[in-house]
C-alpha positions as CSV (number, residue, x, y, z in Angstrom):
1,M,40.0,26.8,7.1
2,K,40.6,27.4,3.6
3,K,40.6,31.4,3.1
4,P,37.7,32.6,0.6
5,T,38.5,32.9,-2.9
6,V,37.9,36.3,-5.0
7,A,38.8,36.5,-8.6
8,I,39.4,38.8,-10.4
9,I,38.1,39.0,-14.6
10,G,37.3,40.4,-17.5
11,R,38.7,41.2,-20.8
12,P,42.2,42.3,-21.8
13,N,43.8,45.3,-20.7
14,V,41.0,46.5,-18.3
15,G,43.6,46.8,-15.2
16,K,43.1,43.6,-13.7
17,S,46.8,43.3,-12.4
18,T,46.7,46.9,-11.4
19,L,43.6,46.3,-9.0
20,V,45.3,43.4,-7.3
21,N,48.6,45.3,-6.9
22,R,46.3,48.0,-5.5
23,I,44.8,45.5,-3.1
24,I,48.1,43.8,-1.8
25,G,49.9,46.6,-1.7
26,S,52.9,45.6,-4.1
27,R,53.8,45.4,-7.5
28,K,53.8,41.5,-7.7
29,A,51.5,41.3,-10.4
30,I,53.2,41.9,-14.1
31,V,51.4,45.1,-15.5
32,D,52.1,45.7,-19.0
33,D,49.5,47.7,-21.7
34,T,49.8,44.5,-23.9
35,P,46.6,43.0,-23.9
36,G,46.9,39.3,-22.5
37,V,50.1,39.5,-20.6
38,T,48.9,37.7,-17.6
39,R,48.2,34.2,-19.0
40,D,48.2,31.9,-15.6
41,R,46.2,32.4,-12.9
42,S,48.3,33.7,-10.1
43,Y,47.2,33.8,-6.4
44,Y,48.1,36.4,-3.8
45,D,47.1,37.0,0.2
46,A,44.7,39.5,0.6
47,D,43.7,41.1,3.8
48,W,41.1,44.2,4.4
49,Q,39.7,45.2,8.1
50,G,41.5,42.0,9.4
51,K,39.4,39.5,7.1
52,A,41.8,37.8,5.0
53,F,41.2,36.4,1.4
54,T,43.0,34.9,-1.5
55,L,42.8,36.9,-4.5
56,V,43.2,35.5,-8.1
57,D,44.5,37.7,-10.9
58,T,43.2,36.0,-14.5
59,G,44.1,36.1,-18.1
60,G,42.1,38.5,-19.9
61,V,39.0,36.9,-21.6
62,M,38.9,36.5,-25.1
63,P,35.6,34.6,-25.6
64,G,35.0,33.8,-29.7
65,A,38.7,35.2,-30.2
66,D,41.0,34.6,-33.8
67,L,43.0,31.6,-32.6
68,E,46.1,32.8,-35.4
69,E,46.0,36.0,-34.0
70,H,45.1,34.8,-30.2
71,P,46.8,31.5,-30.0
72,F,46.4,31.3,-26.4
73,A,43.1,32.3,-26.1
74,D,41.3,29.4,-25.5
75,L,43.4,28.0,-23.0
76,I,43.7,31.8,-21.3
77,N,39.3,31.2,-21.5
78,M,39.8,27.8,-19.8
79,Q,42.3,28.8,-17.0
80,V,39.4,31.7,-16.4
81,E,36.8,29.0,-16.5
82,V,38.9,27.1,-13.5
83,A,39.3,30.6,-11.4
84,L,35.7,30.7,-11.5
85,A,35.0,27.8,-10.3
86,E,37.0,27.9,-7.4
87,A,35.8,31.1,-6.5
88,D,33.2,32.3,-3.7
89,L,33.1,35.9,-5.2
90,V,34.0,37.4,-8.6
91,V,34.9,40.6,-9.7
92,F,34.1,41.8,-13.1
93,L,36.2,44.2,-13.8
94,L,35.3,46.5,-16.8
95,D,36.8,49.9,-18.6
96,G,34.9,52.5,-17.8
97,Q,36.2,54.8,-20.5
98,A,35.9,52.0,-23.1
99,G,31.8,51.4,-22.0
100,I,30.1,48.0,-22.8
101,T,31.9,46.0,-25.6
102,A,30.3,42.8,-27.2
103,V,33.1,40.9,-25.5
104,D,31.8,42.4,-22.1
105,A,28.4,41.5,-22.9
106,D,29.4,38.1,-23.7
107,I,31.3,37.6,-20.3
108,A,28.4,38.8,-18.4
109,E,26.5,36.4,-19.9
110,Q,28.9,33.5,-19.1
111,L,28.9,34.8,-15.4
112,R,25.3,35.3,-15.2
113,R,25.2,31.3,-16.2
114,S,28.0,30.3,-13.1
115,G,25.7,31.6,-10.6
116,K,28.4,32.7,-8.4
117,P,28.2,36.2,-6.5
118,I,29.2,39.2,-8.5
119,L,30.7,42.6,-8.3
120,L,30.2,44.9,-11.5
121,T,33.2,46.7,-10.9
122,I,34.1,50.1,-13.5
123,N,37.8,50.4,-13.7
124,K,39.7,54.1,-15.1
125,I,37.1,56.2,-12.9
126,D,40.2,58.6,-12.2
127,R,37.8,61.5,-10.9
128,H,34.6,61.5,-8.8
129,D,33.1,63.7,-11.0
130,Q,33.7,60.7,-14.1
131,K,31.5,58.4,-12.0
132,S,28.2,59.2,-14.1
133,L,30.0,56.8,-16.8
134,A,29.0,53.6,-14.6
135,A,25.8,54.2,-15.3
136,E,25.9,52.2,-18.7
137,F,27.1,49.0,-17.4
138,Y,23.6,48.5,-15.6
139,A,22.3,47.4,-19.0
140,L,24.5,43.9,-18.3
141,S,22.3,43.0,-15.4
142,L,24.6,42.4,-12.8
143,G,23.6,44.8,-10.1
144,E,25.1,48.0,-9.3
145,P,28.4,48.9,-10.5
146,Y,31.0,49.8,-8.4
147,S,33.4,52.6,-9.6
148,L,36.8,53.1,-8.7
149,S,40.7,53.7,-10.3
150,A,42.9,51.0,-9.7
151,L,45.7,53.0,-10.9
152,H,45.5,56.0,-8.5
153,G,43.6,54.4,-5.9
154,N,41.6,58.0,-5.0
155,V,38.1,56.3,-6.4
156,G,36.3,53.5,-5.2
157,V,38.9,51.2,-4.0
158,G,38.3,51.0,-0.6
159,D,34.5,50.7,-1.2
160,L,35.0,47.9,-3.3
161,L,37.0,46.1,-0.5
162,D,34.0,47.2,1.9
163,E,31.9,44.8,0.2
164,I,34.0,42.2,-0.8
165,I,34.4,41.3,2.8
166,K,30.3,41.5,3.4
167,R,29.7,39.3,0.6
168,L,32.6,36.9,1.6
169,P,31.5,33.5,3.1
170,V,31.4,33.6,6.6
171,P,32.3,29.4,8.1
172,P,30.2,27.9,10.2
173,E,30.7,28.0,14.1
174,D,30.9,24.4,14.5
175,V,33.4,23.7,11.2
176,Q,36.6,22.1,13.2
177,E,40.0,23.6,12.0
178,D,42.2,21.0,10.1
179,T,44.9,20.0,12.5
180,R,46.3,17.0,10.3
181,I,49.6,18.0,8.8
182,H,49.5,18.7,5.1
183,I,52.7,17.4,3.0
184,A,53.6,18.3,-0.5
185,L,55.6,16.4,-2.6
186,V,57.2,18.4,-5.2
187,G,59.9,18.2,-7.8
188,R,61.0,18.3,-11.1
189,P,59.1,15.2,-13.5
190,N,60.2,12.2,-12.9
191,V,62.4,11.8,-9.7
192,G,59.9,9.8,-7.9
193,K,57.4,11.7,-6.4
194,S,54.0,9.5,-7.4
195,S,56.0,6.2,-6.2
196,I,57.0,7.5,-3.2
197,L,53.1,8.3,-2.2
198,N,53.0,4.6,-3.7
199,A,54.7,3.1,-1.5
200,L,53.9,4.9,1.6
201,L,50.1,4.2,0.6
202,G,51.1,0.3,-0.3
203,E,48.8,1.2,-3.3
204,E,48.9,2.5,-7.0
205,R,46.9,5.6,-6.0
206,S,48.9,8.0,-8.2
207,I,50.0,6.8,-12.3
208,V,53.5,5.8,-12.3
209,S,55.5,6.6,-15.3
210,D,58.8,6.9,-17.0
211,I,57.2,9.8,-19.3
212,S,57.8,13.0,-17.6
213,G,55.0,15.2,-16.3
214,T,52.4,11.9,-15.9
215,T,50.7,13.6,-12.8
216,R,48.9,16.7,-14.5
217,D,47.2,17.4,-11.4
218,S,47.5,17.9,-7.9
219,L,46.3,14.6,-5.6
220,N,45.3,14.8,-1.8
221,V,45.4,11.7,-0.1
222,P,44.7,11.3,4.0
223,V,47.1,8.9,5.5
224,T,47.6,7.8,9.3
225,Y,50.9,6.7,10.5
226,Q,51.4,5.9,13.6
227,D,48.0,7.3,14.9
228,E,49.3,10.4,13.3
229,E,46.6,12.0,10.6
230,Y,48.7,13.3,7.6
231,V,47.6,14.3,4.2
232,L,50.1,13.8,1.2
233,V,49.8,16.1,-1.7
234,D,51.5,14.3,-5.0
235,T,51.7,17.4,-7.3
236,A,52.8,17.6,-11.5
237,G,56.3,17.9,-11.9
238,I,57.4,21.4,-11.9
239,R,59.6,22.5,-14.7
240,K,61.1,26.2,-16.1
241,K,57.8,27.6,-18.2
242,G,59.8,28.0,-21.0
243,K,60.2,24.7,-21.1
244,V,56.9,23.1,-21.2
245,D,53.8,24.0,-23.5
246,Y,51.4,26.0,-22.8
247,G,48.5,24.2,-21.7
248,I,47.3,21.5,-19.2
249,E,51.4,21.0,-18.1
250,M,51.2,24.8,-17.6
251,F,48.1,24.4,-15.7
252,S,49.5,21.7,-13.4
253,V,52.8,24.1,-12.4
254,D,50.3,26.5,-10.7
255,R,48.5,23.6,-9.0
256,S,51.9,22.4,-8.3
257,I,52.9,26.2,-6.5
258,R,49.5,26.5,-4.9
259,A,49.9,23.4,-3.2
260,V,52.9,24.6,-1.4
261,R,51.3,27.7,-0.3
262,D,48.7,25.5,0.9
263,A,50.8,22.8,2.5
264,N,52.4,22.6,6.1
265,V,55.6,21.4,5.1
266,T,57.2,21.1,1.4
267,V,59.0,17.9,0.8
268,M,61.2,18.4,-2.2
269,V,62.2,15.4,-4.2
270,L,65.7,15.2,-5.9
271,D,66.9,12.4,-8.0
272,A,69.9,10.9,-7.0
273,T,71.3,9.5,-10.1
274,E,71.2,12.8,-12.4
275,N,74.6,14.0,-13.2
276,I,76.3,11.3,-10.8
277,Q,80.1,12.0,-11.9
278,S,79.6,16.0,-10.5
279,Q,77.1,14.9,-7.7
280,V,74.7,17.3,-6.7
281,A,75.7,20.2,-9.1
282,G,73.2,18.5,-12.0
283,M,71.2,17.2,-9.4
284,V,69.3,20.6,-8.0
285,T,68.3,23.1,-11.0
286,D,67.6,26.5,-10.6
287,Q,63.9,25.7,-11.2
288,D,64.4,23.6,-7.4
289,K,66.1,26.6,-6.4
290,K,63.3,28.4,-7.0
291,I,60.5,26.6,-5.5
292,I,62.2,26.1,-2.3
293,D,62.9,29.9,-2.0
294,M,59.3,30.1,-2.7
295,S,58.4,27.9,-0.4
296,N,60.7,29.7,2.2
297,Q,59.3,32.8,1.5
298,A,55.9,31.4,2.6
299,G,57.2,30.3,5.6
300,K,56.8,26.6,5.1
301,G,58.7,24.0,7.1
302,L,61.5,22.1,4.4
303,V,62.2,18.6,3.7
304,L,65.0,17.8,1.4
305,V,64.5,14.0,-0.1
306,V,67.0,12.1,-2.1
307,N,65.7,9.6,-3.8
308,K,67.1,6.6,-5.9
309,W,70.1,6.7,-3.6
310,D,70.1,2.8,-3.8
311,L,71.3,3.6,-7.4
312,I,74.5,5.5,-6.4
313,P,77.3,3.4,-7.2
314,N,80.5,3.0,-4.8
315,K,79.5,4.1,-1.2
316,T,81.2,4.5,1.5
317,S,80.3,5.4,5.5
318,K,81.4,9.0,4.2
319,T,79.2,9.1,1.2
320,V,76.0,10.6,3.1
321,D,78.0,13.1,4.9
322,E,79.7,14.4,1.7
323,F,77.0,14.5,-0.5
324,K,75.1,16.4,2.4
325,K,77.6,18.9,2.4
326,K,77.7,19.4,-1.5
327,L,74.0,19.8,-1.4
328,Y,74.3,22.3,1.0
329,Q,76.4,24.5,-1.0
330,E,74.6,24.2,-3.8
331,L,71.5,25.4,-1.5
332,P,72.8,27.8,1.2
333,F,69.0,29.1,2.1
334,A,67.8,25.8,2.6
335,A,70.6,24.4,4.8
336,F,68.0,24.3,7.8
337,A,66.6,21.4,5.8
338,P,66.9,18.0,6.7
339,V,68.3,15.6,4.1
340,L,66.7,12.3,3.6
341,F,68.2,9.8,1.6
342,T,65.5,7.0,0.2
343,S,64.4,4.3,-2.2
344,A,61.1,4.3,-3.1
345,A,61.9,1.3,-5.4
346,K,62.8,-0.4,-2.7
347,G,61.0,0.9,-0.1
348,Q,63.7,2.6,2.1
349,R,63.2,4.7,4.7
350,L,60.3,6.6,3.2
351,H,58.5,6.2,6.5
352,N,60.6,8.7,7.5
353,I,59.2,11.3,5.7
354,F,56.2,11.2,8.3
355,D,58.9,12.0,11.5
356,L,60.6,14.5,9.7
357,A,57.7,16.1,8.5
358,K,56.0,16.1,12.2
359,T,59.3,17.5,13.6
360,V,59.9,20.3,11.0
361,F,56.0,21.2,12.1
362,E,56.4,21.6,15.3
363,N,59.5,23.5,15.2
364,A,58.0,25.9,12.5
365,S,55.0,26.5,15.2
366,R,57.6,26.5,18.2
367,R,57.3,30.0,20.3
368,I,60.1,31.1,22.6
369,K,59.7,33.1,26.0
370,T,60.7,36.7,25.5
371,S,62.8,36.4,28.3
372,L,65.1,33.5,26.6
373,V,64.7,35.4,22.9
374,N,66.4,38.6,24.9
375,E,68.8,36.4,26.7
376,V,70.6,34.8,23.3
377,M,70.3,38.1,21.7
378,A,72.0,40.1,24.0
379,E,74.8,37.5,24.0
380,A,74.9,37.3,20.3
381,F,75.7,41.1,20.0
382,T,77.9,41.0,23.2
383,L,80.4,38.2,21.6
384,S,80.0,39.6,18.0
385,P,79.6,43.2,18.5
386,P,78.3,44.4,15.0
387,S,80.8,46.8,12.4
388,P,80.1,50.6,13.2
389,I,78.6,52.1,9.8
390,K,79.7,55.8,9.4
391,Q,80.9,55.8,13.2
392,R,77.5,54.7,14.0
393,R,77.0,51.3,15.6
394,L,74.0,48.7,15.5
395,K,72.7,48.7,19.3
396,L,70.4,45.9,20.6
397,L,66.9,47.4,22.7
398,Y,64.5,44.7,23.1
399,A,63.9,41.5,20.9
400,T,60.4,39.3,20.6
401,Q,58.9,36.4,18.8
402,V,55.8,37.8,17.4
403,G,54.9,34.9,14.9
404,V,55.1,31.4,13.9
405,A,55.0,29.4,10.5
406,A,57.7,30.9,10.1
407,P,58.9,31.9,13.4
408,T,59.0,35.4,13.4
409,F,61.3,37.8,15.5
410,I,61.2,41.6,16.2
411,V,64.7,42.7,17.3
412,F,64.4,46.7,18.3
413,V,67.5,48.7,17.7
414,N,68.5,52.2,17.4
415,D,68.5,52.3,14.0
416,A,67.4,49.5,11.5
417,K,68.8,50.7,8.8
418,L,72.2,49.7,10.5
419,M,71.5,45.9,10.6
420,K,73.4,44.4,7.5
421,D,72.0,41.0,5.9
422,S,75.2,39.6,7.2
423,Y,74.6,40.2,10.7
424,R,70.9,39.1,10.6
425,R,71.9,35.9,9.4
426,Y,74.6,35.5,12.4
427,L,71.6,36.3,14.7
428,E,69.7,33.6,12.9
429,K,72.5,31.3,13.8
430,K,72.6,32.4,17.4
431,L,68.6,31.1,17.4
432,R,69.3,27.8,15.8
433,E,72.2,27.4,18.0
434,N,70.0,27.6,21.2
435,F,66.5,26.6,19.9
436,E,65.4,23.7,17.9
437,F,64.4,25.3,14.6
438,S,65.4,22.7,12.3
439,G,63.2,22.1,9.2
440,T,62.0,26.1,9.6
441,P,62.6,29.0,8.0
442,I,63.3,31.8,10.8
443,V,62.2,35.7,10.1
444,I,64.1,38.5,11.7
445,V,62.6,42.0,11.3
446,P,64.7,44.9,12.6
447,R,63.2,48.0,13.9
448,S,64.3,51.4,15.1
449,R,63.9,53.0,18.2
450,E,61.0,55.2,17.1
451,E,58.8,53.0,15.8
452,K,59.1,50.7,19.5
453,K,58.4,54.3,20.8
454,E,55.4,54.6,18.3
455,R,53.7,51.0,19.3
456,M,54.2,51.6,23.2
457,Q,52.0,55.0,22.9
458,K,49.5,53.3,20.7
459,K,49.4,50.4,23.3
460,G,48.8,52.8,26.2
461,K,46.0,54.6,24.4
């Protein structure tokens, strides 16, 4: 089931990104005193009282702005329109210290016309005795105003979140979970994503062109392969944001990123013909690496597809292995991902994408018995004990798997600070040697003895 979406909308500099950071508990959203810092829609996972939702941070609305002074105003307003269209609930954020402005009144009118449920929220109420400042905002005719301090969190944030989860839609009981495997085809422009999609479908479903960035929006296409149902998501080509004009293509990048977040498996398409002489070094860019890293952080399965393989000259029986070795050297954090060499033009090995995606999805969903996890971990500690740090050595107490997609393991130890990243990678290697986890990232979380005791005590109560 798709999580409900909450969009935070308001004019520039009212504290939207600050509120986002307060709700999600980290400083992921950029905060600056300069109006209009947030241009694009940004999506964040949020949770309150066990109810999950997607939080959307938007650029400040500037209706009727002077385009010479604010050249991105129209485009920011377009972004907000998109966020408004997909939102299940809107948090209209205003500045309690500034009072109602003409821009606030214009936005309020736009929100009333949208017909979406609105939570009128007054920010910068930093003390409880300042709540009377919110009374002025009844004049906007958007219901009762909620006062809060996004910066300090001491006023009203919990009350707002309580109201948000009350207002979010409840999914019908008879709606079945979507069990299809969603595959996001991602990569830079002109690497052959749409050609792969069309070849898999046997029809011209997506526009194919030599012009970079032809695909402007994500395209979701259900498809059945060997009696299994899949959803292919052909996304707009992803390029560095500094190398594209702000506008329609920039929006496409956002949609591509969200496609990865919503998919089960990321298929990163690379162009084998780019920089053939150096092989691989010119084929994998920093942007590709960032997308793969984002996919890993989101716990998605990963398949690397090297397209246009038919155009590589002078191939031998060793070419594939040599190429794959160099690719993993360029992408050490994706060394767990299977590599598929394809030709969309000639239809070579394309249907293997489905087979690999299914295998990767199953591996990402795999659960290992606690007894087996502890057996492997104990053996790993015995074969290669961790080096002592300041005369203290890391000791294993207990290990268990606590989640899937990505498979997540908690390792209780005497002191979590003693586990170095290198040893964490060693434990991941041992898990992969003993269990089938190809194509999926693995998360290992060390926890100290005291944390284990506290959790056991809570469980006993």
